Each structure stands twice: as C-alpha cells, then as structure tokens.
C-alpha positions in Angstrom: -4.0 -9.3 -15.8 -1.1 -6.9 -17.3 0.2 -4.7 -15.2 -0.9 -1.1 -16.4 2.1 0.6 -18.5 1.0 4.4 -17.8 1.3 6.2 -14.5 0.0 7.1 -12.1 -0.7 3.8 -10.7 -2.7 3.7 -7.4 -2.3 0.5 -5.1 -4.5 -0.5 -2.5 -3.2 -2.6 0.4 -6.5 -3.8 1.2 -8.3 -4.2 4.8 -8.9 -7.7 5.8 -13.1 -8.5 6.5 -13.6 -10.7 9.2 -16.8 -12.2 10.4 -18.1 -12.0 14.0 -15.7 -15.8 14.7 -12.7 -14.0 13.6 -12.4 -15.7 10.3 -11.6 -14.0 7.1 -14.8 -13.2 5.2 -14.0 -14.3 1.7 -18.0 -13.4 0.8 -17.3 -9.6 2.6 -13.8 -9.6 0.7 -15.5 -10.5 -2.7 -18.0 -7.5 -2.6 -15.7 -5.0 -0.9 -13.2 -5.7 -3.9 -16.3 -5.3 -6.3 -16.8 -1.7 -4.4 -12.8 -0.8 -5.1 -13.5 -1.9 -9.0 -15.1 1.4 -10.4 -12.3 3.4 -8.9 -8.9 4.3 -10.8 -7.0 2.0 -8.6 -5.5 -0.6 -10.6 -2.9 -2.7 -8.2 -4.3 -4.6 -4.8 -1.8 -5.7 -2.4 -2.8 -8.4 -0.1 -0.2 -8.6 2.8 0.7 -5.1 4.3 0.4 -3.7 7.8 -3.7 -2.3 6.6 -4.6 -5.5 5.7 -3.3 -6.6 9.2 -0.3 -9.0 7.8 0.9 -10.2 11.2 -2.4 -11.5 12.2 -2.7 -13.6 9.3 -0.9 -17.1 8.7 0.7 -18.2 5.4 -2.2 -20.0 4.3 -4.8 -17.3 5.1 -2.8 -14.6 3.1 -3.0 -17.1 0.2 -6.5 -17.6 0.7 -7.0 -13.8 0.3 -5.0 -13.3 -2.7 -6.7 -16.3 -4.4 -10.6 -14.3 -3.7 -9.0 -11.0 -4.8 -7.7 -12.5 -7.4 -10.9 -14.4 -8.9 -12.6 -10.9 -8.4 -10.3 -8.5 -10.5 -11.2 -7.3 -14.2 -8.4 -7.1 -17.0 -7.3 -4.1 -15.8 -6.2 -4.7 -12.3 -3.2 -6.6 -10.8 -2.5 -8.6 -8.0 0.7 -8.0 -5.5 1.9 -10.0 -2.4 3.1 -8.8 0.4 6.1 -10.3 2.1 8.6 -9.4 4.6 10.9 -11.7 5.6 14.8 -11.8 6.3 15.6 -15.5 5.1 16.3 -15.7 0.8 15.0 -19.6 1.2 11.7 -18.4 3.0 11.1 -15.2 0.7 11.6 -17.3 -2.5 9.0 -19.6 -1.7 6.4 -17.3 -0.5 6.5 -15.0 -3.9 6.4 -19.0 -6.0 3.2 -19.3 -3.2 1.7 -15.7 -4.1 2.5 -16.5 -7.7 0.7 -19.4 -8.0 -2.3 -17.8 -6.8 -1.9 -15.4 -9.6 0.0 -12.6 -8.1 2.1 -10.7 -10.8 4.2 -8.4 -8.6 5.4 -9.3 -5.0 6.1 -6.4 -2.3 9.3 -6.8 -0.2 10.4 -5.1 2.8 14.3 -4.4 3.2 16.1 -6.3 5.9 16.3 -4.2 8.8 20.4 -4.5 8.7 22.0 -2.5 6.4 24.7 -4.9 5.9 22.3 -7.3 4.7 20.1 -5.4 2.2 22.5 -5.8 -1.0 23.3 -9.6 -0.3 19.7 -10.0 0.6 18.3 -8.9 -3.1 21.8 -10.1 -5.1 20.0 -13.5 -3.9 16.4 -12.7 -4.1 15.6 -10.6 -7.5 17.5 -13.4 -9.9 15.5 -15.7 -8.5 12.0 -14.3 -7.8 9.0 -15.5 -10.4 7.6 -12.2 -10.6 9.1 -8.5 -10.5 9.3 -7.0 -6.8 8.3 -3.8 -5.4 10.9 -2.4 -2.7 9.0 -1.3 0.2 11.2 1.0 2.5 9.2 0.6 6.0 11.1 -0.6 8.2 8.6 -0.5 10.6 5.0 -0.7 9.1 3.2 -0.4 12.8 3.9 3.4 12.8 1.8 4.6 10.4 2.4 7.6 9.0 5.5 8.3 10.7 9.3 7.6 9.6 11.7 5.1 11.0 15.4 4.5 11.0 16.5 4.1 7.2 17.0 0.7 6.4 20.4 1.7 4.6 22.2 5.2 2.8 20.5 6.5 0.1 23.2 5.1 -2.4 22.5 1.3 -1.1 18.8 1.4 -1.6 19.2 3.2 -4.9 21.8 0.4 -6.1 19.1 -2.2 -5.1 16.2 -0.7 -6.9 18.5 0.0 -10.2 18.9 -3.7 -10.1 17.5 -6.3 -12.4 13.7 -7.6 -11.7 12.8 -4.4 -9.6 9.0 -3.1 -10.7 9.7 0.3 -8.3 10.4 1.5 -5.0 8.0 2.8 -2.2 9.5 5.9 0.0 9.1 6.1 3.8 7.6 9.1 5.4 10.9 11.2 5.6 10.7 13.3 2.2 14.0 14.9 2.3 15.6 11.6 2.9 13.4 9.9 -0.1 14.7 13.1 -2.4 18.1 11.4 -2.1 17.5 8.4 -2.9 15.7 9.2 -5.9 18.1 11.3 -7.3 20.3 8.5 -7.1 18.4 6.3 -9.0 19.5 5.9 -12.8 17.4 3.6 -14.3 13.8 4.2 -15.0 11.8 2.8 -12.1 8.3 3.3 -10.4 8.9 5.4 -7.6 6.2 5.3 -4.8 5.0 8.0 -2.1 4.3 5.7 1.0 1.1 8.3 2.4 -1.8 9.9 1.2 -1.0 13.0 3.1 2.2 13.6 1.1 0.9 12.9 -2.4 1.9 16.3 -3.4 4.9 16.4 -1.8 5.6 13.1 -3.5 5.2 14.5 -6.9 7.8 17.5 -5.7 10.7 14.6 -5.4 9.8 12.7 -8.0 7.4 10.0 -7.4 4.9 8.4 -10.1 2.0 6.5 -7.7 1.1 5.6 -4.6 0.9 2.3 -2.2 -0.9 3.6 0.7 -3.4 3.0 3.5 -5.3 6.0 2.7 -6.1 4.2 -1.1 -8.8 1.7 0.5 -10.7 5.2 1.4 -10.5 7.4 -1.6 -8.3 6.0 -4.4 -9.6 8.4 -6.9 -8.6 11.4 -4.9 -4.7 10.2 -4.5 -4.9 9.5 -8.8 -6.0 12.9 -9.0 -3.4 14.2 -6.7 -0.5 12.5 -8.5 -1.9 13.8 -11.8 -2.2 17.0 -11.0 1.4 16.8 -9.1 3.0 15.5 -11.9 1.9 18.0 -14.1 2.8 20.8 -12.1 -0.5 22.1 -10.9 -0.1 22.5 -7.5 -2.7 25.0 -6.9 -5.3 23.0 -8.1 -4.8 20.1 -5.9 -4.5 22.3 -2.7 -8.0 21.8 -1.7 -8.3 18.4 -2.6 -4.6 17.3 -0.2 -6.3 19.0 2.3 -9.4 16.7 2.8 -7.0 13.6 2.1 -4.8 15.3 5.2 -7.9 15.9 7.4 -9.3 12.6 7.2 -5.6 10.7 7.6 -4.8 12.5 10.9 -8.1 11.7 12.2 -7.8 7.8 10.7 -4.2 7.2 11.2 -3.9 6.9 15.0 -5.8 4.0 14.7 -3.9 2.1 12.4 -5.7 -0.8 10.4 -8.7 -0.2 12.4 -8.9 3.7 11.9 -8.9 2.3 8.0 -11.9 0.0 9.0 -13.5 3.0 10.9 -13.6 4.8 7.9 -14.3 1.6 5.3 -17.6 0.5 7.1 -18.8 4.5 6.8 -18.6 4.0 2.9 -20.4 0.7 3.0 -17.7 -2.3 3.5 -18.8 -5.3 5.1 -16.0 -7.1 7.8 -14.3 -4.1 9.3 -13.6 -5.2 12.5 -10.4 -5.6 13.5 -8.8 -9.2 14.4 -8.8 -9.6 18.1 -7.2 -9.1 20.0 -7.2 -5.2 18.3 -10.2 -2.5 19.2 -12.2 -0.7 17.2 -12.1 3.2 17.3 -13.7 5.3 20.2 -17.4 6.5 19.0 -16.3 10.1 19.0 -13.5 9.1 16.1 -15.8 7.4 13.6 -18.1 10.3 14.2 -15.1 13.4 13.2 -14.7 10.9 10.5 -17.8 10.6 9.1 -17.9 14.7 9.1 -14.8 15.0 7.5 -16.1 12.7 4.6 -19.0 14.4 4.1 -16.9 17.9 3.6 -14.9 16.1 1.0 -17.9 14.4 -0.8 -17.3 11.2 -0.3 -20.6 10.7 1.8 -24.0 12.2 1.3 -25.8 11.1 4.4 
C-alpha cells in the first residue's frame, strides 16, 4: 500500500487486544481495525508502548502485523516498531516486519549519545524499508519528556540521512523546536502527543503518532490541518477536548487507552497480565468527557 504523499498523516500505534486467556485475540484485532478504517488515520504501527510492545514476543508482533496488514485498505500503510541497540538484530527485525507487509519501520534512538550516529550509519543504508525515527527514550513515561537521546545537532544529522521517512519528537517542545530548525532536508516531522497537536504545528510538525490516535484520529487530523494553516482560534475548543480526555487517560498508560477504546466498542481491551485495568471512576470520567466531546452519544 503506498505511503500517502500529502500531509498531515495521523498514525495509530494500535492497542493490542487480548482474550480471557491472555492470548492475542486476532479476531478482535480484525474487527478493531475495521472500526479505524472510516477515520482519516492512514498509518498503523505495530510494536509500540501503547500496544504493550514489551509484553509481546517477536513472533506475536509479527503475527499482529500480518493480521493488520491483511485488513488494511489501499489508503493505509503498516509500520513495524523496533527498540533494539544491536545493529544486527535491528536489521533482522526490520526484514521480518517487511516480510509481513510493513512499508516503514519505527526505530527508537539508542540510549547513549555516542552510539546514535554510528548505529544509524549502519542501520539506515541496509534497512529494507524507510525508517521513522522515534525520539522517546523512556516510552513508558506517556506524556512526559525523558532526557534527550543526543544534542539537537546530532538528532538533526541523523534525520537528514538517506532512508529516513521522518522524525517523531519527545514531549519537550522547546528542545524539539531546536531540532526542527536544524533539519535541513524535507522530512516528515511528527508531534508525539495528542495534547500537543497545536504546539507541534507551531514548531513545524506535519503529522503525529500518539496514543490518542487510537481514540479520535479525526480530531488530531483536524487539529493538524488547522494548526498548519495558522487557524489556531478555530482549533482551540477541539484541542481542549483532546487535552481533557488525554489528562484522564494517559496516567494509566496502555490500560487507560484501552479503557477509552472499550467505551468506543473496541474488543479485547484488557491489559496483558500483570497489567491492571484503571479504577471504575476513571472509565466514568472518560465516558463523561467523551460524551462532551461528541465521541459518545449514550
């Protein structure tokens, strides 16, 4: 499936459904993908913190990616998520994702600044598909910035290398504005959080991959369009709805995303063991906020 040529792109780091026996529920996954297809989201990422990536084996990730790929239409593309400090293993995983249909792989930066450039100088020329660079070194923080992987000029240098699809910020918008100014070639530059959509467009972002994409991709697409056009006054109310839902959901990480998705009718939305579902009052508050935003009618 071709990668869209036009921006903005909303990418969904999709939540993984599990059955009562704690196995990946591929039937539920197929039906959940069908619920996302009427939305403006065009990218689908398998292997993310939202998808409980560290609770899945490599074989499970590939099986999920294969199921997702088989259920996408011609407007959507598949992305495989990799977080691995080994060049050899990163390339092996990239090839495996490409074999099941991934058109892009998302790779996180190494956690040591001295390794960032050497790692990507080896990975990028040999990777079978373009690479989305993910600058979130502590993905489990969900909504808070970690220490940067490297100085802005180092991150920008890697972003300008060949075979880079684009770059995803961390949550420190001030820091990421410096990176954006140093990226000299045309690159997709995505904001990482639903509550930061308009902030992202102010520093030059033109897309997103974020946990909130699971919940309301149409809102994020609209916010990006309005922000990129400088129509901030028109976007403020919508951004406030997103921020309110995000503030209740994100402290519970993937389980919070799943609580919101369950309200929308998605199946298999239990966290993988030993993860726990959020308290009942969290679901009640999410339901109230999602009704106010027009996401729920009952």
